[in-house]
BAGUVEX-57764 format. One record per residue (C-alpha): x, y, z; residue in one letter; residue number from 1. Coordinates in steps of 0.5 Angstrom, whole numbers, padded with zeros to 4 digits. Each point is the difference from the previous one (the first is absolute). Layout:
! BAGUVEX-57764
px=X&py=Y&pz=Z&res=A&n=NUM $
...
This chain:
! BAGUVEX-57764
px=-0176&py=-0135&pz=0122&res=M&n=1 $
px=-0004&py=0004&pz=-0004&res=N&n=2 $
px=0000&py=0002&pz=-0007&res=R&n=3 $
px=0004&py=0006&pz=0001&res=F&n=4 $
px=0005&py=-0003&pz=0004&res=S&n=5 $
px=0001&py=-0005&pz=-0005&res=L&n=6 $
px=0001&py=0005&pz=-0006&res=T&n=7 $
px=0005&py=0004&pz=0005&res=Y&n=8 $
px=0004&py=-0006&pz=0001&res=V&n=9 $
px=0000&py=-0002&pz=-0007&res=A&n=10 $
px=0003&py=0007&pz=-0002&res=Y&n=11 $
px=0005&py=0000&pz=0006&res=L&n=12 $
px=0002&py=-0007&pz=-0003&res=A&n=13 $
px=0001&py=0004&pz=-0007&res=V&n=14 $
px=0004&py=0005&pz=0003&res=I&n=15 $
px=0004&py=-0005&pz=0004&res=L&n=16 $
px=0002&py=-0003&pz=-0007&res=L&n=17 $
px=0002&py=0006&pz=-0003&res=F&n=18 $
px=0004&py=0002&pz=0006&res=T&n=19 $
px=0004&py=-0007&pz=0000&res=T&n=20 $
px=0001&py=0000&pz=-0007&res=T&n=21 $
px=0003&py=0007&pz=0000&res=W&n=22 $
px=0004&py=-0002&pz=0006&res=E&n=23 $
px=0003&py=-0007&pz=-0004&res=A&n=24 $
px=0001&py=0004&pz=-0006&res=A&n=25 $
px=0005&py=0005&pz=0004&res=A&n=26 $
px=0004&py=-0006&pz=0002&res=H&n=27 $
px=0000&py=-0003&pz=-0007&res=A&n=28 $
px=0006&py=0000&pz=-0005&res=K&n=29 $
px=0000&py=0006&pz=-0005&res=M&n=30 $
px=-0001&py=-0001&pz=-0007&res=Y&n=31 $
px=0000&py=0005&pz=-0006&res=T&n=32 $
px=-0006&py=0000&pz=-0005&res=L&n=33 $
px=0001&py=0002&pz=-0007&res=T&n=34 $
px=-0006&py=0002&pz=-0004&res=I&n=35 $
px=0000&py=0000&pz=-0008&res=T&n=36 $
px=-0005&py=0002&pz=-0005&res=G&n=37 $
px=-0005&py=0005&pz=-0002&res=A&n=38 $
px=-0004&py=0003&pz=0006&res=S&n=39 $
px=-0008&py=0001&pz=0000&res=N&n=40 $
px=0001&py=0007&pz=0001&res=G&n=41 $
px=0001&py=0005&pz=0006&res=V&n=42 $
px=-0003&py=0001&pz=0007&res=T&n=43 $
px=0001&py=0004&pz=0005&res=E&n=44 $
px=0005&py=-0001&pz=0005&res=R&n=45 $
px=-0004&py=0003&pz=0006&res=S&n=46 $
px=-0006&py=-0001&pz=0004&res=I&n=47 $
px=-0005&py=0005&pz=0003&res=G&n=48 $
px=-0007&py=0001&pz=0003&res=A&n=49 $
px=-0007&py=0002&pz=-0002&res=T&n=50 $
px=-0003&py=0005&pz=0005&res=K&n=51 $
px=-0005&py=-0003&pz=0005&res=G&n=52 $
px=-0004&py=0004&pz=0005&res=C&n=53 $
px=0002&py=-0002&pz=0007&res=A&n=54 $
px=0007&py=0004&pz=0001&res=D&n=55 $
px=0005&py=0003&pz=-0003&res=F&n=56 $
px=0007&py=0000&pz=0003&res=N&n=57 $
px=0006&py=0002&pz=-0004&res=I&n=58 $
px=0005&py=-0004&pz=0005&res=D&n=59 $
px=-0004&py=-0006&pz=-0002&res=D&n=60 $
px=0001&py=0000&pz=-0007&res=L&n=61 $
px=0007&py=0002&pz=0001&res=V&n=62 $
px=0002&py=-0006&pz=0004&res=D&n=63 $
px=-0003&py=-0005&pz=-0004&res=V&n=64 $
px=0004&py=0003&pz=-0006&res=G&n=65 $
px=-0006&py=0002&pz=-0005&res=L&n=66 $
px=0002&py=0004&pz=-0006&res=R&n=67 $
px=-0007&py=0002&pz=-0002&res=N&n=68 $
px=-0006&py=0002&pz=0002&res=Y&n=69 $
px=-0007&py=0000&pz=-0004&res=R&n=70 $
px=-0005&py=0006&pz=0002&res=I&n=71 $
px=-0007&py=0001&pz=-0002&res=W&n=72 $
px=-0001&py=0007&pz=-0003&res=G&n=73 $
px=-0005&py=0002&pz=-0005&res=G&n=74 $
px=-0006&py=0005&pz=0001&res=M&n=75 $
px=-0004&py=-0003&pz=0006&res=S&n=76 $
px=0006&py=0001&pz=0004&res=R&n=77 $
px=0003&py=0007&pz=-0003&res=L&n=78 $
px=-0006&py=0003&pz=-0003&res=E&n=79 $
px=-0006&py=-0003&pz=0003&res=P&n=80 $
px=-0004&py=0007&pz=-0002&res=Q&n=81 $
px=0002&py=0003&pz=-0007&res=D&n=82 $
px=0006&py=0005&pz=0002&res=D&n=83 $
px=-0003&py=0006&pz=-0003&res=D&n=84 $
px=-0007&py=-0002&pz=0000&res=G&n=85 $
px=-0001&py=0002&pz=-0008&res=V&n=86 $
px=0000&py=-0007&pz=-0003&res=Y&n=87 $
px=0004&py=0000&pz=-0006&res=G&n=88 $
px=0004&py=0006&pz=0002&res=W&n=89 $
px=0006&py=0002&pz=-0001&res=P&n=90 $
px=0001&py=-0003&pz=-0007&res=T&n=91 $
px=0007&py=-0004&pz=-0002&res=I&n=92 $
px=0002&py=0006&pz=-0004&res=D&n=93 $
px=-0001&py=0005&pz=0006&res=V&n=94 $
px=0004&py=-0005&pz=0005&res=I&n=95 $
px=0006&py=-0001&pz=-0005&res=K&n=96 $
px=0000&py=0008&pz=0000&res=A&n=97 $
px=-0001&py=0001&pz=0007&res=E&n=98 $
px=0001&py=-0005&pz=0005&res=P&n=99 $
px=-0002&py=0005&pz=0006&res=N&n=100 $
px=-0007&py=0000&pz=-0003&res=V&n=101 $
px=-0001&py=-0006&pz=0004&res=I&n=102 $
px=-0003&py=0000&pz=0007&res=N&n=103 $
px=0006&py=-0002&pz=0004&res=W&n=104 $
px=-0003&py=0002&pz=0007&res=E&n=105 $
px=-0005&py=-0006&pz=-0001&res=A&n=106 $
px=0006&py=-0005&pz=-0002&res=W&n=107 $
px=0004&py=0003&pz=0006&res=D&n=108 $
px=-0006&py=-0002&pz=0004&res=T&n=109 $
px=-0001&py=-0007&pz=-0003&res=Q&n=110 $
px=0008&py=-0002&pz=0001&res=F&n=111 $
px=0000&py=0002&pz=0007&res=N&n=112 $
px=-0006&py=-0003&pz=0003&res=R&n=113 $
px=0002&py=-0004&pz=0006&res=P&n=114 $
px=-0005&py=-0006&pz=-0002&res=D&n=115 $
px=0003&py=-0002&pz=-0007&res=S&n=116 $
px=0003&py=-0006&pz=0002&res=Y&n=117 $
px=-0007&py=-0005&pz=0000&res=H&n=118 $
px=-0002&py=-0002&pz=-0008&res=F&n=119 $
px=-0007&py=-0001&pz=0001&res=S&n=120 $
px=-0006&py=0003&pz=0004&res=P&n=121 $
px=0000&py=-0002&pz=0007&res=G&n=122 $
px=0007&py=-0003&pz=0000&res=G&n=123 $
px=0003&py=0001&pz=0007&res=S&n=124 $
px=0007&py=0002&pz=0001&res=C&n=125 $
px=0004&py=0001&pz=0006&res=T&n=126 $
px=0005&py=0006&pz=-0003&res=T&n=127 $
px=-0002&py=0007&pz=-0002&res=D&n=128 $
px=0004&py=0001&pz=-0006&res=V&n=129 $
px=-0001&py=0004&pz=-0006&res=S&n=130 $
px=0002&py=-0002&pz=-0007&res=L&n=131 $
px=0005&py=0005&pz=0000&res=Y&n=132 $
px=0003&py=-0002&pz=0006&res=E&n=133 $
px=0000&py=-0007&pz=-0003&res=M&n=134 $
px=0004&py=0002&pz=-0006&res=L&n=135 $
px=0005&py=0004&pz=0003&res=K&n=136 $
px=0002&py=-0006&pz=0005&res=A&n=137 $
px=0000&py=-0005&pz=-0006&res=L&n=138 $
px=0005&py=0005&pz=-0004&res=K&n=139 $
px=0004&py=0001&pz=0007&res=D&n=140 $
px=0001&py=-0007&pz=0000&res=N&n=141 $
px=0002&py=-0002&pz=-0007&res=G&n=142 $
px=-0007&py=-0004&pz=-0001&res=I&n=143 $
px=-0003&py=0002&pz=-0007&res=A&n=144 $
px=-0008&py=0001&pz=0000&res=P&n=145 $
px=-0004&py=-0003&pz=-0005&res=V&n=146 $
px=-0006&py=0005&pz=-0001&res=M&n=147 $
px=-0007&py=-0003&pz=-0003&res=T&n=148 $
px=-0004&py=0005&pz=-0004&res=L&n=149 $
px=-0007&py=-0001&pz=-0001&res=R&n=150 $
px=-0007&py=0004&pz=-0001&res=N&n=151 $
px=-0005&py=-0004&pz=0004&res=V&n=152 $
px=0002&py=-0005&pz=0005&res=D&n=153 $
px=-0002&py=-0007&pz=0003&res=D&n=154 $
px=-0005&py=0003&pz=0004&res=N&n=155 $
px=-0003&py=0004&pz=-0006&res=S&n=156 $
px=0003&py=0007&pz=0003&res=Q&n=157 $
px=0000&py=0006&pz=-0001&res=P&n=158 $
px=-0007&py=0000&pz=-0002&res=S&n=159 $
px=0001&py=0006&pz=-0004&res=W&n=160 $
px=0006&py=-0003&pz=-0005&res=A&n=161 $
px=-0005&py=-0006&pz=-0002&res=K&n=162 $
px=-0002&py=0005&pz=-0006&res=Q&n=163 $
px=0007&py=-0001&pz=-0003&res=L&n=164 $
px=0000&py=-0008&pz=0001&res=N&n=165 $
px=0002&py=-0001&pz=-0005&res=P&n=166 $
px=0002&py=0007&pz=-0003&res=P&n=167 $
px=-0004&py=0002&pz=-0007&res=W&n=168 $
px=-0001&py=0007&pz=0000&res=T&n=169 $
px=0006&py=0006&pz=-0001&res=A&n=170 $
px=-0003&py=0002&pz=0007&res=E&n=171 $
px=0002&py=-0007&pz=0003&res=D&n=172 $
px=0007&py=0000&pz=-0003&res=W&n=173 $
px=0001&py=0007&pz=0003&res=N&n=174 $
px=-0002&py=-0003&pz=0007&res=E&n=175 $
px=0004&py=-0006&pz=-0001&res=W&n=176 $
px=0006&py=0003&pz=-0003&res=W&n=177 $
px=0000&py=0006&pz=0006&res=E&n=178 $
px=0000&py=-0006&pz=0005&res=H&n=179 $
px=0006&py=-0003&pz=-0002&res=V&n=180 $
px=0004&py=0006&pz=-0002&res=F&n=181 $
px=-0002&py=0003&pz=0007&res=A&n=182 $
px=0002&py=-0007&pz=0004&res=T&n=183 $
px=0007&py=0000&pz=-0004&res=V&n=184 $
px=0001&py=0007&pz=0001&res=Y&n=185 $
px=-0002&py=0001&pz=0007&res=W&n=186 $
px=0005&py=-0006&pz=0002&res=V&n=187 $
px=0006&py=0001&pz=-0004&res=N&n=188 $
px=0000&py=0007&pz=-0002&res=V&n=189 $
px=-0003&py=0004&pz=0006&res=R&n=190 $
px=0003&py=-0005&pz=0005&res=N&n=191 $
px=0005&py=-0004&pz=-0003&res=G&n=192 $
px=-0002&py=-0007&pz=0003&res=L&n=193 $
px=0003&py=-0004&pz=-0006&res=E&n=194 $
px=-0006&py=-0004&pz=-0002&res=V&n=195 $
px=0002&py=-0003&pz=-0007&res=H&n=196 $
px=-0004&py=-0006&pz=-0001&res=D&n=197 $
px=-0007&py=0001&pz=-0002&res=W&n=198 $
px=-0006&py=-0005&pz=0000&res=Q&n=199 $
px=-0006&py=0001&pz=-0005&res=V&n=200 $
px=-0006&py=-0003&pz=0004&res=H&n=201 $
px=0000&py=-0006&pz=0004&res=N&n=202 $
px=-0003&py=-0006&pz=-0003&res=E&n=203 $
px=-0004&py=0003&pz=-0005&res=P&n=204 $
px=-0002&py=-0007&pz=-0003&res=D&n=205 $
px=-0004&py=-0001&pz=0006&res=S&n=206 $
px=-0006&py=0004&pz=0001&res=I&n=207 $
px=0001&py=-0001&pz=0008&res=K&n=208 $
px=0006&py=0005&pz=0000&res=Q&n=209 $
px=-0004&py=0006&pz=-0003&res=G&n=210 $
px=0002&py=0001&pz=-0008&res=W&n=211 $
px=-0007&py=0001&pz=-0004&res=G&n=212 $
px=0003&py=-0001&pz=-0007&res=G&n=213 $
px=0002&py=-0005&pz=-0005&res=T&n=214 $
px=0007&py=-0002&pz=-0001&res=L&n=215 $
px=0000&py=0005&pz=-0006&res=Q&n=216 $
px=-0002&py=0005&pz=0004&res=D&n=217 $
px=0006&py=-0002&pz=0005&res=Y&n=218 $
px=0005&py=0001&pz=-0006&res=I&n=219 $
px=-0002&py=0007&pz=-0001&res=L&n=220 $
px=0000&py=0001&pz=0007&res=F&n=221 $
px=0007&py=-0002&pz=0001&res=T&n=222 $
px=0002&py=0005&pz=-0006&res=R&n=223 $
px=-0003&py=0006&pz=0003&res=Y&n=224 $
px=0003&py=-0002&pz=0007&res=T&n=225 $
px=0007&py=-0001&pz=-0003&res=R&n=226 $
px=-0001&py=0007&pz=-0004&res=D&n=227 $
px=-0001&py=0004&pz=0007&res=A&n=228 $
px=0005&py=-0004&pz=0004&res=I&n=229 $
px=0005&py=0002&pz=-0006&res=Q&n=230 $
px=-0002&py=0007&pz=-0001&res=F&n=231 $
px=0002&py=0001&pz=0008&res=V&n=232 $
px=0007&py=-0004&pz=-0001&res=Y&n=233 $
px=0002&py=0004&pz=-0007&res=D&n=234 $
px=-0002&py=0007&pz=0003&res=N&n=235 $
px=0002&py=0000&pz=0007&res=Y&n=236 $
px=0004&py=-0006&pz=0002&res=L&n=237 $
px=0006&py=0000&pz=-0005&res=E&n=238 $
px=0005&py=-0006&pz=0000&res=G&n=239 $
px=-0005&py=-0004&pz=0004&res=K&n=240 $
px=-0004&py=-0006&pz=-0003&res=T&n=241 $
px=-0006&py=-0004&pz=0002&res=F&n=242 $
px=-0003&py=-0007&pz=-0001&res=R&n=243 $
px=-0008&py=-0001&pz=-0002&res=L&n=244 $
px=-0003&py=-0007&pz=0003&res=H&n=245 $
px=-0005&py=-0003&pz=-0004&res=A&n=246 $
px=-0005&py=-0003&pz=-0001&res=P&n=247 $
px=0000&py=-0002&pz=0008&res=V&n=248 $
px=-0004&py=-0006&pz=-0001&res=T&n=249 $
px=-0003&py=-0006&pz=0004&res=T&n=250 $
px=0004&py=-0005&pz=-0004&res=G&n=251 $
px=0004&py=-0001&pz=-0007&res=V&n=252 $
px=-0006&py=0001&pz=-0005&res=N&n=253 $
px=-0002&py=0003&pz=-0006&res=S&n=254 $
px=0000&py=0007&pz=0003&res=W&n=255 $
px=0008&py=-0001&pz=0001&res=V&n=256 $
px=0001&py=-0003&pz=-0007&res=E&n=257 $
px=-0005&py=0006&pz=-0003&res=E&n=258 $
px=0004&py=0005&pz=0004&res=S&n=259 $
px=0006&py=-0002&pz=-0003&res=L&n=260 $
px=-0003&py=0000&pz=-0007&res=I&n=261 $
px=-0003&py=0007&pz=0000&res=Q&n=262 $
px=0005&py=0003&pz=0005&res=N&n=263 $
px=0007&py=-0003&pz=0000&res=D&n=264 $
px=0002&py=0008&pz=-0001&res=H&n=265 $
px=-0004&py=0002&pz=0006&res=V&n=266 $
px=0002&py=-0005&pz=0005&res=V&n=267 $
px=0006&py=-0001&pz=0004&res=D&n=268 $
px=-0002&py=-0005&pz=0005&res=V&n=269 $
px=-0004&py=-0006&pz=-0002&res=V&n=270 $
px=-0004&py=-0001&pz=0007&res=D&n=271 $
px=-0005&py=-0005&pz=0002&res=W&n=272 $
px=-0002&py=-0004&pz=0007&res=H&n=273 $
px=0001&py=-0007&pz=0001&res=N&n=274 $
px=-0003&py=-0004&pz=0006&res=Y&n=275 $
px=0001&py=-0007&pz=-0002&res=S&n=276 $
px=0005&py=-0005&pz=0002&res=S&n=277 $
px=0005&py=0002&pz=-0005&res=S&n=278 $
px=0002&py=0006&pz=-0004&res=H&n=279 $
px=0005&py=-0003&pz=-0005&res=Y&n=280 $
px=-0005&py=-0002&pz=-0006&res=A&n=281 $
px=-0003&py=0007&pz=0000&res=G&n=282 $
px=0007&py=0003&pz=0000&res=A&n=283 $
px=0002&py=-0004&pz=-0006&res=V&n=284 $
px=-0006&py=0002&pz=-0004&res=Q&n=285 $
px=0001&py=0007&pz=0001&res=V&n=286 $
px=0007&py=0000&pz=-0002&res=N&n=287 $
px=-0002&py=-0003&pz=-0006&res=E&n=288 $
px=-0005&py=0005&pz=-0002&res=W&n=289 $
px=0005&py=0006&pz=0002&res=I&n=290 $
px=0004&py=-0003&pz=-0005&res=A&n=291 $
px=-0005&py=-0002&pz=-0005&res=L&n=292 $
px=-0004&py=0007&pz=0000&res=Y&n=293 $
px=0006&py=0005&pz=0000&res=S&n=294 $
px=-0001&py=0006&pz=-0004&res=D&n=295 $
px=0007&py=0001&pz=-0002&res=G&n=296 $
px=0002&py=0004&pz=0006&res=D&n=297 $
px=0005&py=-0004&pz=0002&res=G&n=298 $
px=-0002&py=-0001&pz=0007&res=K&n=299 $
px=-0002&py=-0006&pz=0004&res=H&n=300 $
px=-0005&py=0002&pz=0005&res=E&n=301 $
px=0001&py=-0002&pz=0007&res=D&n=302 $
px=-0005&py=-0005&pz=0003&res=T&n=303 $
px=-0003&py=0001&pz=0007&res=Y&n=304 $
px=-0004&py=-0004&pz=0004&res=I&n=305 $
px=-0003&py=0006&pz=0004&res=S&n=306 $
px=-0004&py=-0005&pz=0005&res=E&n=307 $
px=0001&py=-0007&pz=0002&res=W&n=308 $
px=-0002&py=-0002&pz=0007&res=G&n=309 $
px=-0002&py=-0005&pz=0005&res=S&n=310 $
px=-0008&py=0001&pz=0000&res=Y&n=311 $
px=-0006&py=-0002&pz=-0004&res=R&n=312 $
px=-0006&py=0004&pz=0000&res=S&n=313 $
px=0001&py=0003&pz=0007&res=A&n=314 $
px=0005&py=0003&pz=0004&res=Y&n=315 $
px=0002&py=-0003&pz=0007&res=G&n=316 $
px=0004&py=-0005&pz=0004&res=F&n=317 $
px=-0005&py=-0006&pz=-0002&res=S&n=318 $
px=0000&py=0002&pz=-0007&res=N&n=319 $
px=0008&py=0000&pz=0000&res=A&n=320 $
px=0000&py=-0006&pz=0003&res=L&n=321 $
px=-0004&py=-0004&pz=-0004&res=S&n=322 $
px=0003&py=0003&pz=-0006&res=Y&n=323 $
px=0007&py=-0002&pz=0003&res=A&n=324 $
px=-0002&py=-0007&pz=0000&res=K&n=325 $
px=-0002&py=0000&pz=-0007&res=I&n=326 $
px=0007&py=0003&pz=-0002&res=L&n=327 $
px=0003&py=-0006&pz=0004&res=I&n=328 $
px=-0004&py=-0005&pz=-0004&res=E&n=329 $
px=0001&py=0003&pz=-0007&res=H&n=330 $
px=0008&py=0001&pz=0002&res=S&n=331 $
px=0002&py=-0007&pz=0002&res=R&n=332 $
px=0005&py=-0004&pz=-0005&res=D&n=333 $
px=0000&py=-0007&pz=-0002&res=N&n=334 $
px=0004&py=-0001&pz=0007&res=A&n=335 $
px=-0006&py=0003&pz=0004&res=G&n=336 $
px=0005&py=0006&pz=0002&res=Y&n=337 $
px=-0003&py=0007&pz=0001&res=V&n=338 $
px=0003&py=0005&pz=-0005&res=T&n=339 $
px=0000&py=0007&pz=0001&res=G&n=340 $
px=-0007&py=0002&pz=-0002&res=S&n=341 $
px=-0003&py=0001&pz=0007&res=A&n=342 $
px=0006&py=0005&pz=0002&res=I&n=343 $
px=-0005&py=0006&pz=0002&res=F&n=344 $
px=-0006&py=-0003&pz=0002&res=P&n=345 $
px=-0003&py=0005&pz=0004&res=F&n=346 $
px=0001&py=0007&pz=-0004&res=Y&n=347 $
px=-0002&py=0003&pz=-0007&res=D&n=348 $
px=0006&py=0000&pz=-0003&res=W&n=349 $
px=0002&py=0003&pz=-0007&res=Q&n=350 $
px=0006&py=-0001&pz=-0005&res=T&n=351 $
px=0001&py=0007&pz=-0003&res=I&n=352 $
px=0005&py=0006&pz=0001&res=G&n=353 $
px=0006&py=0003&pz=-0002&res=A&n=354 $
């Protein structure tokens, strides 16, 4: 028997263990469990997925029962070239006075591109679907989109936006504010797609994901991002609210703590990623920071792990299988039984949503 076969047999054994345990539990006597004491915080009560690059099938998402779907937006996708060709124009004040100064034809083109599913150059996709069609399908089926806003992506695209990574000048801020405003306005005002969760960049604490500034630059970047979103909601979406997710980091670290210290009034959702075998300690730490650094607004921010999954360093079946084995080894209790950490061994899941 070759190495792969042994691994496969081991995995089937794990599935069998889950199955037999489940069947035994089905015939067990029912008990009432009472829990007392203070909680460590509030977590989400639904599961969603992060957009991939192989296929988009709304029926699959509905069938699995997903409630949220995280989508990569940003300049590389929606503004691959400066939408009006004049850097720094229009200004923030001009947009506030007249939103139709924006070149909406360019935005219509990008949102309706049929090749918008893949998230990186060279990515293969089997379904021709536009971003508009994706958002419309999610809305129609009650799945909440969470859209990532970023200037430069993990492939250093678009090249024209590198000069505002991070923004420094008035012209830089005009371009970023316009991009955020135009994205939110196009989605919710012009097309009524009901996207109300917005992430500020993706893993800005990692140079691999495109952010070119410091933590302090990101703090200011978050404030400008919120200002643009807030203007849309205050002036065109009466009665509707949104949630700003930040800092969307690689883990629970100083970026999370400092965002709460300086931007408690800006952030609605404390958002981070975790690819380790346990999420508990990080969640407890974040909730402690939320309580500690509250600025008196009376709001205990929601907490989200917007990426947690089954791979390490690469995508693919072999990587997922290797990580599933790691989860299993790290999840054994003293009696040697497998607990629930390896429930989703082959997909990149997240715990975010409404």
